[in-house]
C-alpha positions, 0 to 999 in steps of 0.5 A, a space after each residue: 452074428 451065428 445066432 442069425 446064422 442059425 436063424 435063417 436056417 430054422 425060421 427063414 431058407 426053406 429046404 430048396 435049392 438057394 444059389 449065393 451071388 455077390 456083389 461088389 461096388 467102386 470104392 467111391 460107392 462103398 465111402 456113399 454107402 457108408 456115408 449114406 446108407 438110405 441109399 444103399 438100401 436103394 441100390 439094393 432094391 434095384 440090383 434084387 429087381 435085376 436079378 429077380 427078373 433073371 430067374 423068372 424069365 430063366 424059368 419060363 414065367 412073369 412076375 405074374 405068375 412067379 415069385 421070388 426070395 431072398 436073403 441078403 447080407 450087408 457085409 461092410 468088411 474085407 481081410 485087410 480090416 479095409 471097409 469094403 460094403 459088397 452084398 452077400 444075397 442067398 436067392 431062391 434058385 428058382 420061383 414060385 408058380 403062384 397062379 398052380 395049385 397047388 403052388 410048386 416050386 419050379 427050378 431054373 438052372 445057373 447063369 451062364 458067364 453070357 447072363 453075368 456079363 448082360 447082368 453087371 453091366 444091367 446091374 452098374 447101368 441101372 444103379 449109376 443112372 439112379 445116383 445120378 438122377 439123385 444127384 450123389 454121381 455124375 457120368 464121365 463121358 470119356 470112361 467107363 467109371 462114374 466119380 464121386 459128387 460132393 456129398 456131406 462131411 462128417 467127421 468119420 468121412 476122413 476114417 472111412 476114406 482111409 480105410 476103404 484105401 487101405 491109407 493109414 487114418 490117423 497118426 504121423 504116418 496119416 496118408 502113407 500105405 499101411 505097413 504090409 509084410 508079403 511072405 509068398 510069391 506073386 500071382 497072376 490074376 484068374 479071369 475065366 471063374 465060369 460064374 465071375 463078371 466085372 463091369 464098370 468098377 462092379 463083380 457079380 459073382 454067382 458061382 455058390 450054391 447049395 441043393 435041397 438036402 445039402 443043408 448042413 453046405 447052406 448053413 455054413 455058408 450062412 455061418 460063412 456071410 454071418 461071421 464077425 469083422 475081426 478074428 481074434 485066431 489072425 490077430 498078433 502084438 508084435 515085440 514093438 507093440 504093434 497090431 500083425 492081422 493075417 489076411 484070410 487070402 494071400 494078395 496076388 502081389 504075394 500079399 499076407 498080412 498087414 501091420 497097424 499101429 494101436 491107434 490106427 486099429 482102433 480107426 479102423 475098427 470104428 470106421 467098419 460100426 454102421 451107423 445107428 438103426 441100419 440092418 444090414 440083413 434084408 428080405 426080399 420076394 416072398 421072405 419079405 414082411 409084407 409078403 403074402 408068401 411067407 407065413 406058406 414057403 418059410 422053412 418054421 411054417 415047413 416045421 410046423 406043418 410037419 408037426 400038425 401032421 404028425 400025430 406021434 410026437 408030444 406036445 413037448 416036441 411040437 412046442 421045441 425042434 430044440 433043446 437049448 443044449 442043444 442050441 448051444 451046441 449048434 450058435 457057440 459049439 458048447 457041448 455040456 452033454 458030453 463028459 470033458 473028462 470020460 466023454 460019457 454023457 452028463 445027464 441034467 437033471 436040475 435046472 436051478 432058475 432062481 437068482 436068490 438060490 443060485 446066489 446063495 449057491 454060489 457063495 457057497 462054492 466060493 467060501 468052500 474054495 477059500 477053505 480048500 486052498 492051502 498056503 505053500 510052506 516057505 522055503 528051506 533053509 540050506 543045510 547047515 555043514 557039520 
């Protein structure tokens, strides 16, 4: 997943202001999205069009005169290894005015709390209306939330439901809440966040933004969104053989760890795996594959235009923006250009690609290693008293 973050920065996201919009959905819809991914795709389109319309109107334009774009990374996991499908949408913080030549980008203001409240109400209403027409959800006239109607059952439904509700799925404790550790005092929830809105079980957050020159901040954000579901650094094995997993941030009730039996841990991992051929990265607007503006606005296109205008660059520099050693360091944090002992620069003198030569060298090194190994001297007997 870290490779996808680097590819987004290098090839897709232009050097323009970007804003992250995060949408979380109720428990019932998380189960529906996991069991029927095609419905999730339709809902994601509804969410994108609602935010797109707001940004275009905020810029004083219409759909005929302006375009915007976004990249959505669908996260399926929560901090406690629970199934929590939510959308991280990286939107252009503005629009391209298409009827203006040369094409210009017009930045928009950050959304106010009132705007977020209207947006979350609009999004929840449109999603509910769509799912109701599809026969998947029914409205409860006495309450403001949505209730799930009957869906097709599968062998994974039980695991999905227990993972969403933080319950044990398998074993003698099945159905009970997972065992947790509370090591910090409970705290009250702060509801006065200026960039957060909640309604009908939905929540919309738009408080993280990066300016055009803050490429490092944008890359950190992409890496955070595209991180794997399981963090081995926060995982430990207890003396009883259970898995103790540390939460990324403590819950409001003071919970800092969850403890899972091995079988239930495997069940949670299985629930996090998406169905086959479900793309977790989606492109919208000017970034969509079929967009006529994609080749003109992406960061890769900007780099190609800059390379064409720079006559001082050599052909090798034009073909590759980054060497394989530099990309290895950036993506995996493996630095082969710095000596681990003295800290000096390491120069690559040869690159061997022939498999037969590589095999011969490795076999020779293995034999040499075996030959230099020394057998330890046997233990000596205690001295004989005289």
